[in-house]
Phi, psi and omega in degrees: 000316179296316179297320179296319179296318179296319180296317179296315180297319180295319179297319178296315180298317179298317180295322180295313181291313183295324181275001179072028183263006185299315178301321180294317179294318179299320178297320178297317179295321178296316179298323180294317181290325176295323180297319180295314181294320180295323178296334179272006177089024183246023177283143178287117180246349181216131177235117176266116184242130178225155173093355182268134176229308180274332180260126183287165178299317180299319179295318180298313181294321179294317179295319181286346180083027181261120178238182180291345181249004182289131177269146182295321186292328184262001176288125179273106187298313183294321178294319178297321179296315180294324178294321178296319181290345177287343175283127185299333179288337187262112180279325180203160181209148175234131180236123182234139174265130176241095185293147012265344192222011186243142176238138181239123179238127177235126181238153175242116183269153169282152178263144173292121188252318184200169171258137182239123178254125177222122179053040176084356181256130181255131179232158173268131181237156172271175183291344176268005178093356179296130177282119184268320180216142179275012180212172183249112175286148182306327183290346183250006188292340183272002177294152177298147183253127173241147189228139171116161178295129180086352182295331184295327182270344181256356186294323186301316182295313181295313184294330176293326176288319178295329180296342177288343182232077188305320181296317179290319178304317183288346179266357180272126178275320181202151175245120187251122178278124183255119177061023182058024183238316186216172188246146163247136175260127173261114182277165186291341178263009176098350180291141176253126178252119181264117182264155180282167178291325176230162182073035182294321181300315179294322179296318178294323177296320177296317180299315180295321180295315179297320179292322179294326181280317189230016181051048189302315189282356175255007180272175185276066178234161180244336181221135169241114185255114182248021185288335177266134186291339185254007180202155173242124182255130183239132176255126180281158169285168178304314185297316182291320178297319179293324178297321178295315180298316180297322181294321180293321180297326182280349182291143173291147180296143181281165179295159180302141179097347178248134182275151176237138182296147179292139180300335181260004181293119185276352186243145172210138186240146174234133175287158186306317184287342177286334183302320181287342185264346184273132181291162183299317182295321181291321179295319180297328179274354180083021180264143178187182179264125197294174168093038183203227200243004180248102189254133181247129182230142178289144180239158176264008183242131177280141181272134172277141177282161178305322181294321182290333182270348184295339182266000182288136182232170172093187185284169181285136180283000000 
Protein backbone atom coordinates (compact mmCIF):
# COMPACT_ATOMS: atom_id res chain seq x y z
CA UNK A 1 0.00 0.00 0.00
CA UNK A 2 2.82 2.38 0.89
CA UNK A 3 4.71 1.52 -2.29
CA UNK A 4 1.57 2.08 -4.33
CA UNK A 5 1.04 5.52 -2.73
CA UNK A 6 4.62 6.49 -3.43
CA UNK A 7 4.29 5.34 -7.05
CA UNK A 8 1.08 7.35 -7.55
CA UNK A 9 2.58 10.45 -5.92
CA UNK A 10 5.71 10.15 -8.04
CA UNK A 11 3.63 9.77 -11.20
CA UNK A 12 1.61 12.84 -10.33
CA UNK A 13 4.75 14.87 -9.60
CA UNK A 14 6.35 13.77 -12.87
CA UNK A 15 3.22 14.67 -14.83
CA UNK A 16 3.05 18.10 -13.18
CA UNK A 17 6.68 18.90 -13.99
CA UNK A 18 6.65 17.37 -17.47
CA UNK A 19 3.42 19.08 -18.43
CA UNK A 20 4.58 22.50 -17.23
CA UNK A 21 1.91 22.70 -14.54
CA UNK A 22 4.30 23.46 -11.66
CA UNK A 23 3.54 27.23 -11.50
CA UNK A 24 -0.18 26.49 -11.44
CA UNK A 25 0.20 23.93 -8.69
CA UNK A 26 2.43 26.29 -6.71
CA UNK A 27 -0.23 28.98 -7.05
CA UNK A 28 -2.91 26.62 -5.79
CA UNK A 29 -0.78 25.66 -2.79
CA UNK A 30 -0.07 29.33 -2.04
CA UNK A 31 -3.75 30.16 -2.17
CA UNK A 32 -4.48 27.24 0.16
CA UNK A 33 -1.96 28.34 2.77
CA UNK A 34 -3.18 31.96 2.55
CA UNK A 35 -6.74 30.72 3.06
CA UNK A 36 -5.70 28.90 6.23
CA UNK A 37 -3.82 31.95 7.56
CA UNK A 38 -6.68 34.29 6.66
CA UNK A 39 -9.12 32.04 8.47
CA UNK A 40 -6.93 32.48 11.53
CA UNK A 41 -7.27 36.29 11.30
CA UNK A 42 -3.93 37.04 9.56
CA UNK A 43 -5.21 38.46 6.26
CA UNK A 44 -3.79 41.86 5.20
CA UNK A 45 -6.62 44.34 5.64
CA UNK A 46 -4.64 47.61 5.74
CA UNK A 47 -1.65 48.82 3.72
CA UNK A 48 0.04 52.09 4.70
CA UNK A 49 1.94 53.42 1.66
CA UNK A 50 4.24 56.46 1.64
CA UNK A 51 6.74 58.01 -0.78
CA UNK A 52 5.04 57.28 -4.09
CA UNK A 53 4.44 60.08 -6.60
CA UNK A 54 5.11 58.70 -10.10
CA UNK A 55 4.14 55.12 -9.24
CA UNK A 56 0.48 54.65 -8.31
CA UNK A 57 -0.76 52.76 -5.27
CA UNK A 58 -2.20 50.04 -7.48
CA UNK A 59 1.16 49.61 -9.25
CA UNK A 60 3.04 49.39 -5.94
CA UNK A 61 0.72 46.70 -4.55
CA UNK A 62 0.81 44.71 -7.78
CA UNK A 63 4.62 44.82 -7.93
CA UNK A 64 4.92 43.81 -4.27
CA UNK A 65 2.51 40.90 -4.83
CA UNK A 66 -0.14 42.10 -2.40
CA UNK A 67 -3.70 41.09 -3.32
CA UNK A 68 -7.01 40.90 -1.50
CA UNK A 69 -6.25 37.31 -0.38
CA UNK A 70 -2.59 37.73 0.64
CA UNK A 71 -1.92 36.70 4.23
CA UNK A 72 0.49 38.75 6.34
CA UNK A 73 2.29 35.74 7.76
CA UNK A 74 3.24 34.24 4.38
CA UNK A 75 4.25 37.50 2.64
CA UNK A 76 8.00 37.39 1.91
CA UNK A 77 9.19 40.86 2.88
CA UNK A 78 12.64 40.74 1.22
CA UNK A 79 11.24 39.36 -2.01
CA UNK A 80 8.57 42.09 -2.08
CA UNK A 81 11.27 44.71 -1.52
CA UNK A 82 13.43 43.42 -4.38
CA UNK A 83 10.43 43.31 -6.69
CA UNK A 84 9.66 46.93 -5.86
CA UNK A 85 13.26 47.99 -6.57
CA UNK A 86 13.05 46.38 -10.01
CA UNK A 87 10.79 49.25 -11.05
CA UNK A 88 13.08 51.99 -12.47
CA UNK A 89 11.20 54.77 -10.67
CA UNK A 90 11.82 53.13 -7.25
CA UNK A 91 15.35 53.64 -5.90
CA UNK A 92 14.68 51.91 -2.56
CA UNK A 93 11.84 50.39 -0.57
CA UNK A 94 11.03 49.29 2.97
CA UNK A 95 8.37 46.67 3.71
CA UNK A 96 7.25 46.06 7.31
CA UNK A 97 4.71 43.64 8.79
CA UNK A 98 2.59 44.99 11.61
CA UNK A 99 0.73 42.01 13.06
CA UNK A 100 -1.93 40.89 12.95
CA UNK A 101 -3.32 42.57 9.79
CA UNK A 102 -1.35 45.65 8.68
CA UNK A 103 1.42 46.08 6.11
CA UNK A 104 3.58 49.20 5.84
CA UNK A 105 5.39 50.06 2.59
CA UNK A 106 7.70 53.06 2.24
CA UNK A 107 9.38 53.80 -1.07
CA UNK A 108 11.97 56.32 -2.25
CA UNK A 109 11.49 57.34 -5.84
CA UNK A 110 14.04 58.58 -8.34
CA UNK A 111 13.45 62.08 -9.69
CA UNK A 112 13.05 62.86 -13.38
CA UNK A 113 16.31 64.67 -14.15
CA UNK A 114 16.61 65.08 -17.92
CA UNK A 115 15.48 63.86 -21.32
CA UNK A 116 17.92 61.61 -23.19
CA UNK A 117 17.80 61.21 -26.97
CA UNK A 118 19.57 58.22 -28.52
CA UNK A 119 19.09 57.15 -32.14
CA UNK A 120 15.94 59.26 -32.39
CA UNK A 121 14.30 57.81 -29.26
CA UNK A 122 13.69 60.12 -26.29
CA UNK A 123 13.57 58.74 -22.73
CA UNK A 124 13.24 60.25 -19.27
CA UNK A 125 16.32 59.62 -17.10
CA UNK A 126 17.26 60.04 -13.45
CA UNK A 127 20.47 61.78 -12.39
CA UNK A 128 22.27 58.42 -12.18
CA UNK A 129 21.40 57.65 -15.81
CA UNK A 130 18.59 55.19 -15.07
CA UNK A 131 15.95 55.23 -17.82
CA UNK A 132 12.64 55.93 -16.08
CA UNK A 133 10.25 56.05 -19.02
CA UNK A 134 10.69 55.24 -22.71
CA UNK A 135 8.52 58.20 -23.69
CA UNK A 136 8.01 61.82 -22.70
CA UNK A 137 4.91 62.71 -20.73
CA UNK A 138 3.72 66.31 -21.26
CA UNK A 139 4.53 67.21 -17.66
CA UNK A 140 8.22 66.37 -18.24
CA UNK A 141 8.72 68.06 -21.61
CA UNK A 142 10.57 71.04 -20.11
CA UNK A 143 13.41 68.94 -18.71
CA UNK A 144 16.89 69.60 -20.20
CA UNK A 145 17.71 67.49 -23.27
CA UNK A 146 20.95 65.53 -23.65
CA UNK A 147 21.82 63.66 -26.84
CA UNK A 148 24.15 60.82 -27.76
CA UNK A 149 25.59 57.50 -26.61
CA UNK A 150 26.77 57.76 -23.00
CA UNK A 151 25.09 61.12 -22.45
CA UNK A 152 22.71 59.65 -19.85
CA UNK A 153 25.55 58.88 -17.40
CA UNK A 154 27.52 62.11 -18.02
CA UNK A 155 24.60 64.53 -17.97
CA UNK A 156 24.64 65.21 -14.23
CA UNK A 157 28.13 66.74 -14.25
CA UNK A 158 27.48 69.02 -17.23
CA UNK A 159 24.05 70.18 -16.07
CA UNK A 160 25.39 70.98 -12.61
CA UNK A 161 27.93 73.31 -14.27
CA UNK A 162 25.25 74.91 -16.45
CA UNK A 163 23.12 75.52 -13.35
CA UNK A 164 25.78 77.98 -12.19
CA UNK A 165 24.74 80.21 -15.10
CA UNK A 166 20.92 80.20 -15.15
CA UNK A 167 20.53 82.68 -18.04
CA UNK A 168 22.85 80.66 -20.29
CA UNK A 169 21.31 77.36 -19.14
CA UNK A 170 17.85 78.54 -20.13
CA UNK A 171 19.13 79.45 -23.60
CA UNK A 172 20.43 75.91 -24.25
CA UNK A 173 18.15 73.78 -26.42
CA UNK A 174 20.19 70.56 -26.20
CA UNK A 175 23.56 69.26 -25.00
CA UNK A 176 25.13 66.81 -27.45
CA UNK A 177 27.85 64.39 -26.31
CA UNK A 178 30.48 64.05 -29.06
CA UNK A 179 32.45 60.79 -29.22
CA UNK A 180 31.53 60.09 -25.58
CA UNK A 181 34.27 62.62 -24.68
CA UNK A 182 33.05 66.21 -24.79
CA UNK A 183 29.91 68.32 -25.23
CA UNK A 184 28.45 70.66 -27.84
CA UNK A 185 25.68 73.01 -26.74
CA UNK A 186 22.91 73.73 -29.25
CA UNK A 187 21.39 77.08 -28.37
CA UNK A 188 17.79 78.03 -29.04
CA UNK A 189 18.78 80.44 -31.82
CA UNK A 190 20.76 77.74 -33.68
CA UNK A 191 24.28 78.61 -32.50
CA UNK A 192 26.53 75.65 -31.66
CA UNK A 193 28.94 76.07 -28.73
CA UNK A 194 31.81 73.58 -28.74
CA UNK A 195 33.12 72.82 -25.26
CA UNK A 196 36.51 71.26 -24.44
CA UNK A 197 37.03 67.74 -23.14
CA UNK A 198 38.37 69.14 -19.86
CA UNK A 199 38.05 72.54 -18.22
CA UNK A 200 34.33 72.82 -19.01
CA UNK A 201 33.62 75.08 -16.02
CA UNK A 202 36.22 77.62 -17.16
CA UNK A 203 34.95 77.45 -20.76
CA UNK A 204 31.39 78.21 -19.64
CA UNK A 205 32.64 81.15 -17.57
CA UNK A 206 34.41 82.51 -20.67
CA UNK A 207 31.24 82.10 -22.72
CA UNK A 208 29.15 83.96 -20.15
CA UNK A 209 31.77 86.73 -19.87
CA UNK A 210 31.91 87.22 -23.67
CA UNK A 211 28.15 87.28 -23.88
CA UNK A 212 27.93 89.76 -21.02
CA UNK A 213 30.42 92.10 -22.70
CA UNK A 214 29.27 91.87 -26.32
CA UNK A 215 25.99 89.91 -26.42
CA UNK A 216 27.89 87.18 -28.26
CA UNK A 217 25.21 84.51 -28.45
CA UNK A 218 22.65 86.84 -30.00
CA UNK A 219 24.95 87.91 -32.83
CA UNK A 220 25.02 86.66 -36.40
CA UNK A 221 27.32 83.68 -35.77
CA UNK A 222 26.78 79.94 -36.15
CA UNK A 223 29.61 78.40 -34.10
CA UNK A 224 31.46 79.42 -30.95
CA UNK A 225 34.46 77.14 -30.40
CA UNK A 226 35.88 77.11 -26.85
CA UNK A 227 37.98 73.96 -27.15
CA UNK A 228 41.29 75.83 -26.89
CA UNK A 229 41.97 77.33 -23.44
CA UNK A 230 43.58 80.54 -24.78
CA UNK A 231 41.12 81.52 -27.49
CA UNK A 232 37.49 81.56 -28.55
CA UNK A 233 36.86 80.93 -32.25
CA UNK A 234 33.69 82.26 -33.85
CA UNK A 235 32.31 81.32 -37.27
CA UNK A 236 30.13 83.89 -39.01
CA UNK A 237 27.01 83.22 -41.00
CA UNK A 238 27.10 83.85 -44.75
CA UNK A 239 25.38 87.21 -44.42
CA UNK A 240 27.69 88.50 -41.71
CA UNK A 241 30.82 87.22 -43.44
CA UNK A 242 29.81 88.94 -46.69
CA UNK A 243 29.13 92.17 -44.80
CA UNK A 244 32.64 92.03 -43.41
CA UNK A 245 34.15 91.48 -46.85
CA UNK A 246 32.15 94.37 -48.34
CA UNK A 247 33.20 96.66 -45.49
CA UNK A 248 36.87 95.85 -46.03
CA UNK A 249 36.57 96.51 -49.79
CA UNK A 250 35.08 99.94 -49.12
CA UNK A 251 37.92 100.99 -46.78
CA UNK A 252 40.43 103.50 -48.17
CA UNK A 253 43.86 102.03 -48.76
CA UNK A 254 46.30 102.54 -45.92
CA UNK A 255 49.55 104.38 -46.25
CA UNK A 256 52.61 102.59 -47.50
CA UNK A 257 54.22 100.34 -44.95
CA UNK A 258 50.95 99.31 -43.27
CA UNK A 259 49.23 96.08 -44.24
CA UNK A 260 45.53 95.80 -44.99
CA UNK A 261 43.57 92.56 -44.61
CA UNK A 262 42.61 90.76 -47.80
CA UNK A 263 38.94 91.20 -48.77
CA UNK A 264 38.60 87.44 -49.07
CA UNK A 265 40.46 86.61 -45.83
CA UNK A 266 38.02 84.45 -43.75
CA UNK A 267 39.86 84.80 -40.43
CA UNK A 268 40.41 87.68 -38.05
CA UNK A 269 41.78 87.49 -34.52
CA UNK A 270 41.36 89.64 -31.42
CA UNK A 271 43.47 89.36 -28.31
CA UNK A 272 41.41 89.04 -25.11
CA UNK A 273 41.87 92.66 -23.95
CA UNK A 274 40.85 93.93 -27.39
CA UNK A 275 37.45 92.27 -27.14
CA UNK A 276 36.32 94.79 -24.52
CA UNK A 277 37.57 97.71 -26.64
CA UNK A 278 35.88 96.83 -29.93
CA UNK A 279 32.45 98.38 -30.54
CA UNK A 280 29.41 96.26 -31.25
CA UNK A 281 29.18 97.27 -34.91
CA UNK A 282 32.84 96.50 -35.53
CA UNK A 283 32.61 93.11 -33.85
CA UNK A 284 29.56 92.21 -35.92
CA UNK A 285 31.53 93.03 -39.08
CA UNK A 286 34.52 91.06 -37.91
CA UNK A 287 36.79 94.10 -37.52
CA UNK A 288 39.28 94.33 -34.76
CA UNK A 289 42.87 94.89 -33.81
CA UNK A 290 44.85 91.86 -34.85
CA UNK A 291 46.93 89.23 -33.12
CA UNK A 292 44.80 87.27 -30.71
CA UNK A 293 42.03 84.96 -29.71
CA UNK A 294 38.74 85.93 -31.29
CA UNK A 295 38.67 84.37 -34.75
CA UNK A 296 35.93 84.98 -37.30
CA UNK A 297 35.35 82.51 -40.13
CA UNK A 298 32.88 82.49 -42.99
CA UNK A 299 30.24 79.76 -42.86
CA UNK A 300 28.09 78.07 -45.50
CA UNK A 301 25.13 77.96 -43.11
CA UNK A 302 22.69 80.79 -42.47
CA UNK A 303 21.90 81.54 -38.86
CA UNK A 304 18.33 81.55 -37.63
CA UNK A 305 17.49 84.40 -35.30
CA UNK A 306 16.10 83.67 -31.80
CA UNK A 307 12.67 84.82 -32.98
CA UNK A 308 12.77 82.53 -35.99
CA UNK A 309 13.80 79.58 -33.88
CA UNK A 310 11.30 80.09 -31.10
CA UNK A 311 8.66 78.23 -33.10
CA UNK A 312 10.81 75.17 -33.86
CA UNK A 313 9.43 71.98 -32.38
CA UNK A 314 10.32 68.29 -32.22
CA UNK A 315 13.50 66.28 -31.73
CA UNK A 316 17.01 67.39 -32.43
CA UNK A 317 18.13 67.07 -36.04
